[in-house]
N, C-alpha and C positions, 0 to 999 in steps of 0.2 A: 530678155532678162531670164535667168534660169530660176528654178524653183528655190534653190538654196539662197540666192541673192535676195529674193523677195521676202525671206523670213526675217522678222524683226529680231534684232539682237545678235544676228549671226554675222561674223566677220570672216571674210575669206583671207586666208594667209597662204600666199604662194611663196615658196622659197626662191630667193634670188641667187643666181650664180654669177660670180664675178669673172669667171673665165670665159663666159659667153660674150661674143662681140655684140654690140647693139645693132639692131636691124630696123629698117624702115618698114612701113606697112606693106610694101611690095616685096619684101624679103631681101632687099639689097643691104649691104653694109652701111650703117649710118656713118657719116663723116665724123672724124674725130679731130679735135684741135690739139695738135702737137703730140708728143710722146705720152703714153699712158703712165700713171703713177707707178713707181716701183721699177720702171724700165730705164735703161741707159742707152744713149745713142753713142755709137762708136764712129770714129772717122773711117772714111772709105779705105778699105784694106784690099789690095790686089793680091788675091790668094796665089796666083801663079808666080808673082814676084817673090812672095815669102817662100814658096816651095823651091824656087831656083836658088834663093839665098841659102836655104837650109842644106841643099844638096851640093852647092858649089863650095861651101866651106869645108876645109879639111878636118878630118877626125883622125887623130893619131892613135895607133894601137901600140901599147907599151907592154913589154914583157919584163917582169921583175925577177930578180935573183931569188933563189930559194935553196936551202941546204938539202933538199930531198932528191931532185932529179939529176941524173948523171949527164955529163956534157954530151956524150954521144946520143943520148935519148933526146936532148933538146935540139940537136942538129937534125935528127930524124923527124921530129915534129915540125920544125921549120920547113923542111923539104916537102913534107906531105901536106901540111895545112896551107902554107903560104906559097908553095910551088917554087921555092928558092933552089938555086943550084948549090952544090957542095960548098963552094967558096963563100958565097953570101951567107949561107946558113951558119958556117963556122965563124965568120966575122961577127955576126949578131950574137952568137952564143958567147964568144969571148968578151964582147961589149957588156952583155948581161953579167958575166962572171966578174969582170974587173970593175965596171962602173956601177953595178947594181941594177941597171935597167938598160933597155934598148928599144928604140922606136922601130918596130919591124914592118909597119905598114901605115899608109896615109890614104884613107878612102872616104866615101860618103858615110853618113851616120849609120845607115842600115847595114852596109857592107862591113863596117867596123864592128858593129854589134855581133854580126855573124862570126867574124874572125875571133873576137874575144870569147864568144861562146864555144867555138870549136877548140881553141887553145886551152880553155879551162877544162873542157872535156878530156883532154890529154893530160891534165894534172898540172899545167903551167899556170903561174900567177900572172894574169894579163888584165889590163884595164884599158880604157880609152878616154881621151880627153880632146876637147875641141881646140884646134890651133887657130891662131889669128890670121 
């Protein structure tokens, strides 16, 4: 017994921390019965399957019509950013001009984000959307 504990009228207050796991006298984790309060259990999720699903799905890159960029410039951007040949770049440029938009690529999410970023860097109005 310590000197403080033997003093009459003295009460020892030790702060309790809720984020510390209970331990046995040997220092091992004390067994707990079920989930802790305030926690949720989730069903088993296979991370690899989720990643495969995310990357297997197609993401469409869409270029929208705008009144600013010249047709020749749009063809130039398609050829440089998307590595299209002259014929494909011209066909997509005409589709943007006549229909208001054109799906210029279908890639994984990360690659589609990169393409959209690069097209916007050239001043084109581009977005991406997930395709079924």
